[in-house]
MARDO-422538 format. One record per atom (N, C-alpha, C): atom name; residue number from 1; x, y, z; residue in one letter. Coordinates in nm, 3 decimals, always signed. Layout:
<pts>
CA,NUM,X,Y,Z,A
...
</pts>
This chain:
<pts>
N,1,+9.235,-7.242,+9.300,R
CA,1,+9.189,-7.378,+9.319,R
C,1,+9.094,-7.389,+9.436,R
N,2,+9.124,-7.312,+9.540,D
CA,2,+9.037,-7.316,+9.658,D
C,2,+8.897,-7.267,+9.624,D
N,3,+8.889,-7.165,+9.540,L
CA,3,+8.759,-7.112,+9.500,L
C,3,+8.680,-7.218,+9.423,L
N,4,+8.744,-7.286,+9.332,I
CA,4,+8.676,-7.389,+9.254,I
C,4,+8.629,-7.502,+9.344,I
N,5,+8.714,-7.543,+9.436,R
CA,5,+8.675,-7.649,+9.530,R
C,5,+8.557,-7.605,+9.616,R
N,6,+8.561,-7.482,+9.662,A
CA,6,+8.453,-7.432,+9.748,A
C,6,+8.320,-7.426,+9.672,A
N,7,+8.326,-7.382,+9.547,V
CA,7,+8.204,-7.375,+9.467,V
C,7,+8.151,-7.514,+9.438,V
N,8,+8.240,-7.605,+9.404,R
CA,8,+8.196,-7.743,+9.375,R
C,8,+8.140,-7.813,+9.498,R
N,9,+8.186,-7.775,+9.616,A
CA,9,+8.139,-7.839,+9.738,A
C,9,+8.002,-7.790,+9.782,A
N,10,+7.954,-7.683,+9.721,C
CA,10,+7.824,-7.627,+9.759,C
C,10,+7.712,-7.723,+9.721,C
N,11,+7.621,-7.742,+9.814,K
CA,11,+7.507,-7.830,+9.793,K
C,11,+7.386,-7.756,+9.736,K
N,12,+7.376,-7.626,+9.766,T
CA,12,+7.261,-7.548,+9.721,T
C,12,+7.309,-7.421,+9.650,T
N,13,+7.219,-7.360,+9.576,A
CA,13,+7.250,-7.234,+9.508,A
C,13,+7.278,-7.123,+9.608,A
N,14,+7.208,-7.127,+9.722,A
CA,14,+7.231,-7.025,+9.826,A
C,14,+7.372,-7.036,+9.882,A
N,15,+7.419,-7.157,+9.900,E
CA,15,+7.556,-7.177,+9.948,E
C,15,+7.656,-7.122,+9.846,E
N,16,+7.630,-7.149,+9.718,E
CA,16,+7.719,-7.099,+9.614,E
C,16,+7.721,-6.947,+9.612,E
N,17,+7.605,-6.884,+9.622,R
CA,17,+7.598,-6.737,+9.625,R
C,17,+7.678,-6.681,+9.742,R
N,18,+7.671,-6.750,+9.857,D
CA,18,+7.745,-6.705,+9.974,D
C,18,+7.896,-6.714,+9.951,D
N,19,+7.941,-6.824,+9.892,V
CA,19,+8.083,-6.841,+9.863,V
C,19,+8.130,-6.733,+9.765,V
N,20,+8.050,-6.710,+9.662,I
CA,20,+8.086,-6.610,+9.561,I
C,20,+8.086,-6.469,+9.621,I
N,21,+7.991,-6.440,+9.707,A
CA,21,+7.985,-6.308,+9.771,A
C,21,+8.109,-6.284,+9.857,A
N,22,+8.150,-6.385,+9.932,K
CA,22,+8.271,-6.372,+10.015,K
C,22,+8.395,-6.355,+9.930,K
N,23,+8.405,-6.432,+9.824,E
CA,23,+8.522,-6.421,+9.736,E
C,23,+8.523,-6.286,+9.663,E
N,24,+8.407,-6.240,+9.620,S
CA,24,+8.399,-6.109,+9.554,S
C,24,+8.443,-5.997,+9.649,S
N,25,+8.403,-6.007,+9.774,A
CA,25,+8.445,-5.907,+9.873,A
C,25,+8.596,-5.912,+9.892,A
N,26,+8.652,-6.032,+9.897,A
CA,26,+8.797,-6.045,+9.912,A
C,26,+8.870,-5.988,+9.789,A
N,27,+8.814,-6.009,+9.671,L
CA,27,+8.875,-5.954,+9.550,L
C,27,+8.868,-5.802,+9.548,L
N,28,+8.755,-5.746,+9.589,R
CA,28,+8.744,-5.599,+9.597,R
C,28,+8.849,-5.542,+9.691,R
N,29,+8.868,-5.607,+9.804,E
CA,29,+8.967,-5.561,+9.901,E
C,29,+9.109,-5.571,+9.842,E
N,30,+9.137,-5.679,+9.773,A
CA,30,+9.268,-5.696,+9.710,A
C,30,+9.291,-5.589,+9.603,A
N,31,+9.187,-5.555,+9.528,F
CA,31,+9.200,-5.452,+9.426,F
C,31,+9.223,-5.315,+9.490,F
N,32,+9.162,-5.290,+9.605,R
CA,32,+9.182,-5.162,+9.676,R
C,32,+9.326,-5.149,+9.725,R
N,33,+9.384,-5.261,+9.767,E
CA,33,+9.522,-5.258,+9.816,E
C,33,+9.623,-5.235,+9.704,E
N,34,+9.584,-5.263,+9.581,Q
CA,34,+9.665,-5.240,+9.461,Q
C,34,+9.801,-5.311,+9.467,Q
N,35,+9.800,-5.435,+9.510,D
CA,35,+9.921,-5.516,+9.512,D
C,35,+9.934,-5.586,+9.376,D
N,36,+10.033,-5.549,+9.296,P
CA,36,+10.043,-5.605,+9.161,P
C,36,+10.088,-5.751,+9.156,P
N,37,+10.140,-5.804,+9.267,R
CA,37,+10.192,-5.941,+9.265,R
C,37,+10.084,-6.045,+9.235,R
N,38,+9.963,-6.025,+9.288,Y
CA,38,+9.858,-6.124,+9.273,Y
C,38,+9.744,-6.076,+9.183,Y
N,39,+9.765,-5.966,+9.113,R
CA,39,+9.659,-5.909,+9.030,R
C,39,+9.614,-6.008,+8.923,R
N,40,+9.708,-6.075,+8.857,H
CA,40,+9.669,-6.169,+8.751,H
C,40,+9.591,-6.288,+8.806,H
N,41,+9.626,-6.333,+8.925,R
CA,41,+9.553,-6.444,+8.987,R
C,41,+9.411,-6.400,+9.026,R
N,42,+9.400,-6.278,+9.074,N
CA,42,+9.268,-6.226,+9.112,N
C,42,+9.177,-6.207,+8.990,N
N,43,+9.234,-6.164,+8.878,I
CA,43,+9.155,-6.150,+8.756,I
C,43,+9.112,-6.288,+8.705,I
N,44,+9.197,-6.388,+8.720,A
CA,44,+9.158,-6.523,+8.681,A
C,44,+9.039,-6.571,+8.765,A
N,45,+9.041,-6.542,+8.894,K
CA,45,+8.927,-6.577,+8.980,K
C,45,+8.803,-6.500,+8.936,K
N,46,+8.821,-6.375,+8.901,L
CA,46,+8.710,-6.294,+8.856,L
C,46,+8.647,-6.349,+8.728,L
N,47,+8.731,-6.399,+8.639,M
CA,47,+8.678,-6.458,+8.516,M
C,47,+8.598,-6.584,+8.547,M
N,48,+8.642,-6.663,+8.643,Y
CA,48,+8.568,-6.782,+8.683,Y
C,48,+8.432,-6.743,+8.741,Y
N,49,+8.432,-6.641,+8.825,I
CA,49,+8.307,-6.592,+8.883,I
C,49,+8.213,-6.543,+8.772,I
N,50,+8.269,-6.475,+8.674,H
CA,50,+8.189,-6.427,+8.560,H
C,50,+8.128,-6.544,+8.482,H
N,51,+8.205,-6.649,+8.463,M
CA,51,+8.155,-6.765,+8.389,M
C,51,+8.044,-6.836,+8.465,M
N,52,+8.041,-6.819,+8.597,L
CA,52,+7.933,-6.876,+8.677,L
C,52,+7.806,-6.791,+8.669,L
N,53,+7.818,-6.671,+8.613,G
CA,53,+7.701,-6.586,+8.593,G
C,53,+7.683,-6.476,+8.695,G
N,54,+7.785,-6.447,+8.773,Y
CA,54,+7.776,-6.343,+8.875,Y
C,54,+7.837,-6.213,+8.823,Y
N,55,+7.796,-6.098,+8.876,P
CA,55,+7.849,-5.969,+8.828,P
C,55,+7.996,-5.952,+8.864,P
N,56,+8.071,-5.900,+8.768,T
CA,56,+8.215,-5.881,+8.787,T
C,56,+8.263,-5.745,+8.739,T
N,57,+8.172,-5.650,+8.727,H
CA,57,+8.207,-5.519,+8.674,H
C,57,+8.313,-5.447,+8.757,H
N,58,+8.327,-5.482,+8.883,F
CA,58,+8.422,-5.412,+8.971,F
C,58,+8.567,-5.442,+8.936,F
N,59,+8.593,-5.537,+8.849,G
CA,59,+8.730,-5.571,+8.814,G
C,59,+8.775,-5.523,+8.678,G
N,60,+8.693,-5.441,+8.612,Q
CA,60,+8.728,-5.397,+8.478,Q
C,60,+8.857,-5.316,+8.473,Q
N,61,+8.873,-5.226,+8.567,M
CA,61,+8.993,-5.142,+8.566,M
C,61,+9.119,-5.224,+8.596,M
N,62,+9.106,-5.326,+8.678,E
CA,62,+9.221,-5.411,+8.708,E
C,62,+9.265,-5.487,+8.583,E
N,63,+9.168,-5.525,+8.500,T
CA,63,+9.200,-5.591,+8.374,T
C,63,+9.282,-5.498,+8.286,T
N,64,+9.243,-5.372,+8.282,L
CA,64,+9.316,-5.275,+8.200,L
C,64,+9.456,-5.252,+8.254,L
N,65,+9.473,-5.258,+8.385,K
CA,65,+9.607,-5.243,+8.445,K
C,65,+9.698,-5.358,+8.404,K
N,66,+9.641,-5.478,+8.395,L
CA,66,+9.722,-5.592,+8.351,L
C,66,+9.764,-5.577,+8.206,L
N,67,+9.676,-5.525,+8.124,I
CA,67,+9.709,-5.505,+7.983,I
C,67,+9.822,-5.403,+7.969,I
N,68,+9.824,-5.304,+8.055,A
CA,68,+9.928,-5.201,+8.049,A
C,68,+10.061,-5.248,+8.108,A
N,69,+10.063,-5.364,+8.172,A
CA,69,+10.187,-5.415,+8.232,A
C,69,+10.287,-5.451,+8.122,A
N,70,+10.412,-5.468,+8.160,N
CA,70,+10.516,-5.496,+8.061,N
C,70,+10.531,-5.645,+8.029,N
N,71,+10.503,-5.731,+8.126,G
CA,71,+10.529,-5.873,+8.108,G
C,71,+10.423,-5.946,+8.029,G
N,72,+10.466,-6.050,+7.956,F
CA,72,+10.373,-6.130,+7.876,F
C,72,+10.269,-6.201,+7.962,F
N,73,+10.306,-6.265,+8.074,P
CA,73,+10.203,-6.336,+8.154,P
C,73,+10.090,-6.244,+8.203,P
N,74,+10.126,-6.122,+8.243,E
CA,74,+10.024,-6.027,+8.288,E
C,74,+9.936,-5.984,+8.172,E
N,75,+9.999,-5.954,+8.059,K
CA,75,+9.922,-5.913,+7.941,K
C,75,+9.829,-6.025,+7.896,K
N,76,+9.875,-6.149,+7.904,R
CA,76,+9.793,-6.263,+7.860,R
C,76,+9.664,-6.272,+7.941,R
N,77,+9.675,-6.264,+8.074,I
CA,77,+9.556,-6.269,+8.159,I
C,77,+9.473,-6.142,+8.139,I
N,78,+9.539,-6.028,+8.122,G
CA,78,+9.467,-5.902,+8.100,G
C,78,+9.383,-5.905,+7.973,G
N,79,+9.443,-5.950,+7.864,Y
CA,79,+9.368,-5.957,+7.738,Y
C,79,+9.258,-6.063,+7.744,Y
N,80,+9.284,-6.174,+7.809,L
CA,80,+9.179,-6.275,+7.826,L
C,80,+9.063,-6.218,+7.907,L
N,81,+9.095,-6.145,+8.015,G
CA,81,+8.992,-6.079,+8.094,G
C,81,+8.917,-5.975,+8.013,G
N,82,+8.988,-5.902,+7.931,L
CA,82,+8.925,-5.802,+7.845,L
C,82,+8.824,-5.868,+7.751,L
N,83,+8.863,-5.978,+7.690,M
CA,83,+8.775,-6.046,+7.595,M
C,83,+8.655,-6.110,+7.664,M
N,84,+8.674,-6.154,+7.787,L
CA,84,+8.566,-6.224,+7.857,L
C,84,+8.475,-6.129,+7.933,L
N,85,+8.532,-6.031,+8.000,L
CA,85,+8.454,-5.944,+8.090,L
C,85,+8.394,-5.823,+8.021,L
N,86,+8.449,-5.782,+7.907,L
CA,86,+8.402,-5.661,+7.840,L
C,86,+8.355,-5.692,+7.699,L
N,87,+8.271,-5.605,+7.646,D
CA,87,+8.231,-5.613,+7.506,D
C,87,+8.237,-5.474,+7.445,D
N,88,+8.201,-5.462,+7.319,E
CA,88,+8.217,-5.335,+7.249,E
C,88,+8.129,-5.223,+7.303,E
N,89,+8.031,-5.254,+7.385,R
CA,89,+7.942,-5.151,+7.439,R
C,89,+7.996,-5.086,+7.567,R
N,90,+8.104,-5.137,+7.623,Q
CA,90,+8.158,-5.083,+7.747,Q
C,90,+8.241,-4.957,+7.720,Q
N,91,+8.215,-4.854,+7.797,E
CA,91,+8.289,-4.729,+7.778,E
C,91,+8.434,-4.740,+7.827,E
N,92,+8.460,-4.837,+7.911,V
CA,92,+8.595,-4.858,+7.964,V
C,92,+8.692,-4.894,+7.851,V
N,93,+8.640,-4.945,+7.742,L
CA,93,+8.725,-4.985,+7.630,L
C,93,+8.803,-4.869,+7.569,L
N,94,+8.752,-4.749,+7.585,M
CA,94,+8.825,-4.633,+7.532,M
C,94,+8.962,-4.619,+7.597,M
N,95,+8.973,-4.668,+7.721,L
CA,95,+9.099,-4.657,+7.794,L
C,95,+9.205,-4.757,+7.747,L
N,96,+9.163,-4.862,+7.679,V
CA,96,+9.256,-4.965,+7.635,V
C,96,+9.314,-4.937,+7.497,V
N,97,+9.264,-4.836,+7.429,T
CA,97,+9.305,-4.807,+7.292,T
C,97,+9.456,-4.786,+7.279,T
N,98,+9.514,-4.708,+7.368,N
CA,98,+9.656,-4.679,+7.360,N
C,98,+9.740,-4.805,+7.382,N
N,99,+9.702,-4.888,+7.478,S
CA,99,+9.775,-5.012,+7.502,S
C,99,+9.766,-5.105,+7.381,S
N,100,+9.648,-5.110,+7.321,L
CA,100,+9.632,-5.192,+7.200,L
C,100,+9.725,-5.145,+7.088,L
N,101,+9.730,-5.015,+7.067,K
CA,101,+9.816,-4.960,+6.961,K
C,101,+9.962,-4.994,+6.988,K
N,102,+10.005,-4.977,+7.113,M
CA,102,+10.145,-5.005,+7.146,M
C,102,+10.176,-5.154,+7.129,M
N,103,+10.084,-5.240,+7.170,D
CA,103,+10.108,-5.383,+7.159,D
C,103,+10.102,-5.432,+7.014,D
N,104,+10.017,-5.371,+6.933,L
CA,104,+10.013,-5.408,+6.791,L
C,104,+10.141,-5.369,+6.719,L
N,105,+10.207,-5.265,+6.765,N
CA,105,+10.332,-5.219,+6.704,N
C,105,+10.456,-5.268,+6.778,N
N,106,+10.441,-5.369,+6.861,N
CA,106,+10.553,-5.424,+6.937,N
C,106,+10.635,-5.513,+6.843,N
N,107,+10.755,-5.467,+6.809,H
CA,107,+10.839,-5.540,+6.716,H
C,107,+10.932,-5.638,+6.786,H
N,108,+10.931,-5.638,+6.918,K
CA,108,+11.020,-5.726,+6.994,K
C,108,+10.955,-5.858,+7.031,K
N,109,+10.823,-5.860,+7.047,N
CA,109,+10.757,-5.982,+7.096,N
C,109,+10.633,-6.010,+7.012,N
N,110,+10.644,-6.109,+6.926,Q
CA,110,+10.532,-6.143,+6.838,Q
C,110,+10.413,-6.198,+6.914,Q
N,111,+10.436,-6.254,+7.031,Y
CA,111,+10.326,-6.310,+7.110,Y
C,111,+10.236,-6.200,+7.167,Y
N,112,+10.297,-6.089,+7.204,I
CA,112,+10.218,-5.975,+7.252,I
C,112,+10.134,-5.917,+7.138,I
N,113,+10.190,-5.913,+7.019,V
CA,113,+10.114,-5.868,+6.902,V
C,113,+9.996,-5.962,+6.879,V
N,114,+10.018,-6.091,+6.895,G
CA,114,+9.911,-6.189,+6.879,G
C,114,+9.800,-6.171,+6.980,G
N,115,+9.836,-6.140,+7.105,L
CA,115,+9.736,-6.114,+7.208,L
C,115,+9.650,-5.993,+7.171,L
N,116,+9.716,-5.888,+7.126,A
CA,116,+9.643,-5.766,+7.089,A
C,116,+9.551,-5.791,+6.970,A
N,117,+9.598,-5.867,+6.872,L
CA,117,+9.515,-5.897,+6.755,L
C,117,+9.393,-5.982,+6.793,L
N,118,+9.414,-6.080,+6.879,A
CA,118,+9.302,-6.164,+6.923,A
C,118,+9.198,-6.081,+6.999,A
N,119,+9.246,-5.994,+7.086,A
CA,119,+9.154,-5.908,+7.161,A
C,119,+9.080,-5.814,+7.068,A
N,120,+9.150,-5.758,+6.974,L
CA,120,+9.088,-5.666,+6.880,L
C,120,+8.978,-5.735,+6.800,L
N,121,+9.003,-5.857,+6.759,G
CA,121,+8.903,-5.932,+6.684,G
C,121,+8.782,-5.970,+6.767,G
N,122,+8.798,-5.981,+6.898,N
CA,122,+8.689,-6.022,+6.985,N
C,122,+8.604,-5.909,+7.040,N
N,123,+8.663,-5.792,+7.059,I
CA,123,+8.591,-5.688,+7.132,I
C,123,+8.551,-5.566,+7.052,I
N,124,+8.613,-5.545,+6.936,C
CA,124,+8.587,-5.416,+6.872,C
C,124,+8.479,-5.427,+6.766,C
N,125,+8.420,-5.314,+6.739,S
CA,125,+8.320,-5.305,+6.634,S
C,125,+8.392,-5.283,+6.501,S
N,126,+8.318,-5.284,+6.393,A
CA,126,+8.377,-5.266,+6.260,A
C,126,+8.445,-5.129,+6.248,A
N,127,+8.381,-5.027,+6.304,G
CA,127,+8.440,-4.892,+6.299,G
C,127,+8.571,-4.883,+6.376,G
N,128,+8.574,-4.947,+6.492,D
CA,128,+8.697,-4.948,+6.572,D
C,128,+8.809,-5.020,+6.498,D
N,129,+8.776,-5.131,+6.433,A
CA,129,+8.877,-5.208,+6.360,A
C,129,+8.934,-5.126,+6.245,A
N,130,+8.849,-5.052,+6.174,E
CA,130,+8.897,-4.968,+6.065,E
C,130,+8.987,-4.858,+6.118,E
N,131,+8.951,-4.799,+6.231,A
CA,131,+9.033,-4.693,+6.290,A
C,131,+9.169,-4.748,+6.332,A
N,132,+9.170,-4.867,+6.392,Q
CA,132,+9.297,-4.928,+6.432,Q
C,132,+9.383,-4.959,+6.309,Q
N,133,+9.320,-5.009,+6.202,A
CA,133,+9.394,-5.041,+6.080,A
C,133,+9.456,-4.916,+6.020,A
N,134,+9.382,-4.807,+6.018,C
CA,134,+9.433,-4.681,+5.964,C
C,134,+9.549,-4.630,+6.047,C
N,135,+9.536,-4.640,+6.179,C
CA,135,+9.644,-4.594,+6.267,C
C,135,+9.768,-4.681,+6.251,C
N,136,+9.750,-4.811,+6.235,S
CA,136,+9.863,-4.902,+6.220,S
C,136,+9.935,-4.878,+6.089,S
N,137,+9.860,-4.850,+5.980,K
CA,137,+9.924,-4.823,+5.850,K
C,137,+10.000,-4.691,+5.855,K
N,138,+9.951,-4.596,+5.929,A
CA,138,+10.019,-4.466,+5.938,A
C,138,+10.152,-4.478,+6.010,A
N,139,+10.166,-4.575,+6.102,H
CA,139,+10.289,-4.588,+6.178,H
C,139,+10.392,-4.677,+6.110,H
N,140,+10.355,-4.748,+6.005,T
CA,140,+10.451,-4.837,+5.940,T
C,140,+10.509,-4.778,+5.814,T
</pts>
């Protein structure tokens, strides 16, 4: 909320760039510390910065860490970050394949399966979708 207030309070584009630069530096430092307690909040801030049009490539790996987490709230922000911050041309997507497969085959939580399906529909190419479908049929 503080980030949104600070951005809205900016009178000029230069002021906004300064606020975003400071927040981006703080996020980089938080990612270096690798504290999982606030990772989902930091990725949410990163998505806001991305929607403002600023570069956010430094948070891609943190998004993948959230997807690999066990809890639904972390996975929800992770998959949302994946859909917003990455597209099918990013090589980082190769690292999320295993998490997607595990979440698609999650028989305990239908909501996690829904997250994985939504992400798959948003980020993968036709070839990737066919490969995932073949792998899913082989496991059932």
